[in-house]
C-alpha positions in Angstrom: 21.9 71.6 76.6 24.3 68.8 75.8 24.4 65.6 77.7 26.8 65.2 80.6 30.2 64.4 79.0 32.7 61.8 80.0 34.9 64.6 81.4 32.5 65.1 84.3 32.4 61.6 85.5 34.2 60.2 88.6 37.6 61.7 88.1 36.3 65.2 88.3 34.0 64.4 91.2 36.9 62.9 93.1 39.1 65.9 92.5 36.4 68.2 93.8 35.5 66.3 97.0 39.0 66.3 98.3 38.9 70.0 99.4 36.4 69.7 102.2 34.5 72.4 104.0 34.0 72.7 107.8 31.4 75.4 107.3 29.3 73.2 105.1 29.3 70.4 107.6 27.3 72.5 110.0 25.1 74.3 107.5 21.4 73.5 108.2 18.6 74.5 105.8 15.9 72.9 108.0 13.3 75.7 108.3 11.8 78.7 106.6 13.9 81.4 105.0 12.8 84.9 104.0 14.1 86.2 100.7 13.9 89.7 101.9 12.3 92.4 99.6 14.6 95.4 99.2 12.8 98.6 100.1 13.9 101.7 98.0 13.5 105.4 98.7 12.1 107.8 96.1 15.7 108.5 94.9 16.4 104.8 94.3 18.7 104.2 97.3 18.2 101.3 99.6 16.0 102.3 102.6 17.9 100.8 105.5 15.5 102.5 108.0 12.7 100.5 106.5 14.8 97.3 106.6 15.6 97.8 110.2 11.9 98.3 111.0 11.0 95.1 109.2 13.7 93.1 110.9 12.3 94.2 114.3 9.2 92.1 113.4 10.9 89.3 111.4 13.3 88.6 114.3 10.3 87.7 116.5 9.4 85.0 114.1 11.2 81.6 114.3 12.8 81.8 110.8 15.8 79.7 110.1 17.3 82.7 108.3 17.2 85.2 105.5 18.3 85.6 101.9 19.6 88.9 100.5 19.6 89.9 96.9 17.3 87.2 95.6 14.6 87.5 93.0 12.1 89.0 95.5 14.8 91.4 96.6 15.2 92.7 93.1 18.7 91.2 93.1 19.4 92.0 89.4 18.9 95.7 90.1 21.4 95.7 93.0 25.1 96.5 92.3 27.6 94.1 93.7 28.7 96.8 96.2 25.1 97.3 97.3 24.7 93.5 97.9 27.9 93.5 100.0 26.8 96.5 102.0 23.3 95.0 102.6 24.9 91.7 103.9 27.1 93.7 106.2 24.3 95.9 107.6 21.8 93.1 107.9 24.2 90.9 109.7 24.1 93.4 112.6 20.3 93.5 112.5 19.8 89.7 113.1 20.6 87.2 115.7 23.7 85.1 115.6 21.5 82.0 115.4 20.0 83.1 112.1 21.6 82.1 108.8 22.2 84.8 106.3 22.4 83.8 102.6 23.5 86.1 99.9 22.3 85.9 96.3 25.5 86.1 94.3 24.4 85.2 90.8 26.5 86.9 88.1 27.0 86.0 84.4 30.7 85.1 84.6 32.3 82.5 86.9 34.9 85.1 88.0 32.3 87.7 88.9 30.3 85.1 90.8 33.4 83.8 92.7 34.4 87.4 93.6 31.0 88.4 94.8 30.5 85.2 96.7 33.8 85.6 98.5 33.1 89.3 99.3 29.7 88.6 100.8 31.1 85.8 102.9 33.8 88.1 104.2 31.2 90.6 105.5 28.9 88.1 107.1 27.1 85.8 104.7 26.8 82.2 106.0 26.1 80.9 102.6 25.5 81.9 99.0 22.6 81.2 96.6 23.6 81.0 92.9 21.6 80.6 89.7 22.9 79.4 86.4 24.4 82.1 84.2 21.8 82.5 81.5 22.7 85.3 79.1 24.4 82.9 76.7 22.0 80.0 77.7 22.0 78.5 74.2 25.8 78.1 74.4 25.8 76.5 77.8 26.5 72.8 78.2 26.1 70.6 81.3 29.9 70.5 81.5 30.3 74.3 81.5 27.5 74.7 84.1 29.0 72.0 86.3 32.4 73.6 86.2 30.8 77.0 86.9 29.2 75.8 90.1 32.1 73.8 91.4 34.5 76.7 90.7 32.4 78.9 92.9 32.2 76.2 95.5 36.0 75.7 95.4 36.7 79.4 95.9 34.0 80.5 98.3 34.6 80.2 102.1 30.8 79.9 102.6 28.6 77.0 101.5 26.9 77.2 98.1 23.2 76.5 97.4 22.3 76.0 93.8 19.2 77.8 92.6 17.5 76.1 89.7 15.3 78.9 88.6 14.1 77.8 85.2 11.5 80.6 84.6 14.3 83.2 84.9 17.3 81.3 83.4 15.6 79.2 80.8 18.1 76.4 81.9 16.8 73.4 83.8 19.6 71.6 85.6 19.0 67.9 85.4 18.7 65.6 88.4 21.9 63.9 87.1 24.0 67.1 87.2 22.6 68.2 90.5 23.4 64.8 92.0 27.0 65.2 90.8 27.2 68.6 92.3 26.0 67.2 95.6 29.3 65.3 95.8 31.2 68.5 96.3 31.6 69.2 100.0 30.9 72.9 99.7 27.7 72.5 97.6 25.2 71.9 100.4 21.8 72.0 98.7 19.5 73.1 95.9 16.4 75.3 95.7 14.0 74.2 93.0 10.3 74.8 92.0 9.5 71.5 90.4 7.8 69.0 92.7 8.8 66.0 90.7 12.4 67.1 90.7 12.4 67.9 94.4 11.2 64.4 95.1 13.7 62.8 92.8 16.6 64.8 94.3 15.7 63.7 97.8 15.9 60.1 96.7 19.0 60.4 94.5 21.0 62.4 97.1 19.9 60.5 100.2 23.4 59.2 100.8 24.9 62.7 100.7 24.5 65.5 103.3 22.6 67.5 100.6 19.5 69.5 101.4 16.6 70.3 99.2 14.5 73.4 99.7 11.2 74.4 98.1 11.0 77.7 96.1 7.3 78.4 96.9 5.1 78.5 99.9 2.2 77.1 97.9 3.7 73.6 97.9 6.0 73.8 100.9 4.1 71.1 102.8 4.1 68.7 99.8 7.9 69.3 99.5 8.4 68.4 103.2 6.3 65.3 102.7 8.7 64.0 100.2 11.7 64.8 102.4 12.7 68.4 101.7 14.3 70.4 104.5 12.2 73.6 104.2 11.8 76.6 101.9 13.1 79.9 100.8 9.7 81.5 100.2 8.8 85.1 99.3 5.5 84.8 101.2 7.5 84.5 104.4 8.1 88.3 104.2 4.5 88.9 105.0 3.1 85.7 106.5 6.1 84.3 108.3 4.2 83.2 111.4 1.8 80.7 109.6 4.5 79.5 107.4 6.8 78.7 110.3 3.9 77.1 112.2 3.2 74.9 109.2 6.8 73.8 109.0 6.8 73.1 112.8 3.6 71.0 112.5 4.9 69.1 109.5 8.2 68.4 111.3 6.3 67.0 114.2 4.3 64.8 112.0 1.0 66.7 112.6 0.2 66.6 108.9 -3.5 67.3 109.0 -3.1 70.5 111.0 -0.3 71.5 108.7 -2.5 70.8 105.7 -5.2 73.2 107.0 -2.6 76.0 107.1 -1.2 75.1 103.7 -4.6 75.4 102.1 -5.0 78.9 103.5 -1.7 80.0 102.1 -2.0 78.8 98.5 -4.2 81.6 97.1 -2.2 84.5 98.4 1.1 82.9 97.5 0.0 82.3 93.9 -1.4 85.9 93.7 1.7 87.6 95.1 4.5 85.4 93.6 3.0 84.5 90.1 0.5 87.2 89.3 1.9 90.4 91.0 5.7 89.9 91.6 7.8 92.1 93.8 5.5 95.1 93.6 2.6 93.0 94.8 4.7 91.6 97.7 5.6 95.1 98.8 1.9 96.1 98.6 1.0 93.2 100.9 3.8 94.2 103.3 2.3 97.7 103.6 -1.2 96.2 104.2 0.2 94.0 107.0 2.1 96.8 108.7 5.6 96.2 107.2 7.5 98.8 105.1 7.6 97.5 101.6 9.0 100.6 100.0 9.2 101.3 96.3 10.5 99.0 93.5 13.4 100.1 91.3 12.7 101.2 87.8 11.8 99.8 85.3 9.6 97.6 87.5 6.2 99.4 87.3 4.2 100.2 90.4 1.3 97.9 91.2 -2.2 99.1 90.2 -4.9 100.0 92.6 -7.0 97.1 91.3 -4.2 94.6 92.2 -3.9 96.2 95.6 -7.6 95.7 96.2 -7.4 92.1 95.0 -4.5 91.4 97.4 -6.4 93.0 100.3 -9.5 90.9 99.5 -7.5 87.7 99.3 -5.8 88.4 102.6 -9.2 89.1 104.3 -10.8 86.1 102.8 -8.2 83.7 104.2 -8.2 85.4 107.6 -4.8 87.2 107.4 -6.1 90.7 107.5 
């Protein structure tokens, strides 16, 4: 990508920060969020019965909130209408104290703006947006900056930037993310790079900008450098120990938190990196949740992988 151009410097930043956002002022990412897996029926429809069953358990865990239509929810396989419907239905399944974030990544700015506004209108408290990546070799830092601030300008709900490099092939720099933090309706960023997480905490310390970790395997390390919490796929199956770890770290009880973190690393790496959504759903079934099927063309998980997941859960005392 090209370097940040002169067109993005103070004049643009000042133009953007004049709009303000009362919703963003009260938006708090301090805690653990579940990027909920989407259970599907054999005909490919969303299984809302399974979702309701899962939420009965999730709502007993002290999560800060939930994310709909993210990577672990097979977001790219959901139509815009399905995401809107899911947000509306899930809003009625959860407490008013829980934040509901919608994944609204689309390839064009207009589509992203439209979907973000639509999900906010039916109950999303915030939106999570990745960089558009189909034409990634044509993207510049200026075009990406304008994309995110255009979404933030048009959306009534706060925007969280999702810097998901393994998917997008685009790594938003600390510099451009710092500039985005000046916009009153861009409230935070989710990232997977520990060095960048630490740098962002330092570079945005004068803004009300929140940094969240993208993986449970390093959530404690992220909190140690000042991150608010995490949007972690593992929370769908092991929410209790993750929330306990966050609670211990928030209270400064680092050694106790470290003991939990060590137990969570192996299963997180296995499910998130080696197995993907199908593996997470298999773990859900093993632990009494309803994972459901994946949508084609995601293949089903093998029996060997299921056995490995079960063994790992047993070894670390979770099954």
